C-alpha positions as CSV (number, residue, x, y, z in Angstrom):
1,M,44.1,38.5,21.4
2,E,40.8,37.4,22.9
3,E,37.6,38.7,21.7
4,T,35.3,39.8,24.4
5,E,31.6,40.4,24.1
6,T,30.1,43.5,25.6
7,F,26.6,43.4,26.8
8,A,24.5,46.5,27.2
9,V,22.9,46.7,30.6
10,V,19.2,47.1,30.1
11,K,17.6,49.2,32.8
12,P,14.0,48.3,33.7
13,L,11.2,50.7,32.9
14,A,9.9,52.7,35.8
15,S,6.8,51.1,37.2
16,P,3.4,52.9,37.0
17,Q,3.6,53.4,40.8
18,A,7.1,54.9,40.6
19,R,6.1,57.2,37.8
20,L,3.0,58.3,39.8
21,G,5.2,58.8,42.8
22,A,7.6,61.0,40.9
23,Y,4.8,63.1,39.5
24,L,3.3,63.6,43.0
25,V,6.8,64.5,44.5
26,D,7.3,67.0,41.6
27,I,4.0,68.6,42.5
28,G,4.8,68.7,46.2
29,L,8.3,70.2,45.5
30,A,6.8,72.8,43.3
31,I,4.3,73.8,46.0
32,V,6.8,73.8,48.8
33,T,9.3,75.9,46.8
34,L,6.7,78.2,45.4
35,F,7.5,76.8,42.0
36,I,10.6,79.0,41.7
37,G,12.9,76.6,43.6
38,W,11.5,73.7,41.6
39,L,12.2,75.5,38.3
40,I,15.7,76.5,39.3
41,W,16.4,72.9,40.4
42,S,14.9,71.6,37.1
43,F,17.4,73.7,35.1
44,F,20.2,71.6,36.7
45,T,18.5,68.2,36.7
46,W,17.3,68.4,33.1
47,Q,20.8,68.1,31.8
48,T,20.8,64.5,33.1
49,G,17.3,63.7,31.7
50,Q,15.6,64.1,35.1
51,T,13.2,66.3,36.9
52,P,13.9,67.0,40.6
53,A,11.6,64.2,41.6
54,K,13.0,61.8,39.1
55,R,16.5,62.5,40.5
56,L,15.3,61.8,44.0
57,M,13.5,58.6,42.9
58,K,16.3,57.4,40.7
59,Q,14.5,57.6,37.3
60,V,15.8,58.9,34.0
61,V,14.0,60.0,30.9
62,V,15.7,58.3,27.9
63,T,15.1,58.2,24.2
64,S,12.9,55.3,23.2
65,K,15.2,54.0,20.5
66,T,18.8,54.4,21.9
67,D,18.2,54.5,25.7
68,L,20.4,57.6,25.9
69,P,19.4,60.1,28.6
70,F,17.5,63.1,27.3
71,T,19.5,66.3,26.9
72,W,18.6,69.6,28.5
73,V,16.9,70.9,25.4
74,Q,14.9,67.6,25.0
75,M,13.8,67.9,28.6
76,L,12.7,71.5,28.1
77,L,10.7,70.4,25.0
78,R,9.1,67.5,27.0
79,E,8.4,69.3,30.2
80,A,7.6,72.9,29.2
81,V,6.3,72.7,25.6
82,V,4.6,69.3,25.4
83,K,3.5,68.6,29.0
84,A,2.9,72.1,30.4
85,I,1.8,74.2,27.4
86,A,0.2,71.7,25.0
87,G,-1.0,69.4,27.8
88,G,-2.4,72.3,29.8
89,I,-4.3,73.7,26.8
90,A,-5.7,70.2,25.9
91,S,-6.7,69.5,29.5
92,S,-8.3,72.8,29.9
93,A,-10.3,72.4,26.7
94,S,-11.4,68.9,27.7
95,N,-12.0,69.5,31.4
96,G,-9.1,67.3,32.3
97,I,-10.0,64.3,30.2
98,T,-6.8,64.5,28.1
99,W,-4.7,64.5,31.4
100,V,-6.5,61.4,32.6
101,I,-6.0,59.6,29.2
102,D,-2.3,60.6,29.2
103,S,-1.9,59.3,32.7
104,L,-3.6,55.9,32.0
105,F,-1.1,55.1,29.2
106,I,1.5,54.2,31.9
107,F,-0.4,51.0,32.4
108,R,0.5,49.8,28.9
109,D,3.3,47.2,28.5
110,D,5.7,49.9,27.3
111,R,4.6,52.3,30.1
112,R,4.9,55.3,27.7
113,T,2.3,58.1,28.1
114,V,1.0,60.2,25.2
115,H,3.7,62.9,25.9
116,D,6.3,60.2,25.9
117,W,5.1,59.1,22.4
118,I,5.2,62.7,21.2
119,V,8.8,63.3,22.2
120,S,10.0,59.6,21.7
121,S,10.9,59.0,25.3
122,K,10.5,56.4,28.0
123,V,11.3,56.5,31.8
124,I,13.7,53.9,33.2
125,Q,14.5,53.1,36.8
126,L,18.1,53.1,37.8
């Protein structure tokens, strides 16, 4: 019996431009669908570790250690609790400074923002 080696296919991290693009597409979709359509769509895409824009742009949120796609609950925590509520409060209190700092983290080598660090995630490109 031959022994075969299996190699895990490592997906590249999403580029800063791709992440910015997905962010802008999510904002556009939320505006066009009056947020309700985006939210309903999100409930379906979160189960694969994606937002609606990440699905369109072929990006996936994965755990930083195992590279497994985020679950629906992990996406809820990342998108609603950390980014929307905590990020919104921090940005409001700092006149948007924390949002700018969080966004600039995508230019690091690991391309992980502050909210990615908080929930141990990274975004890969399929």
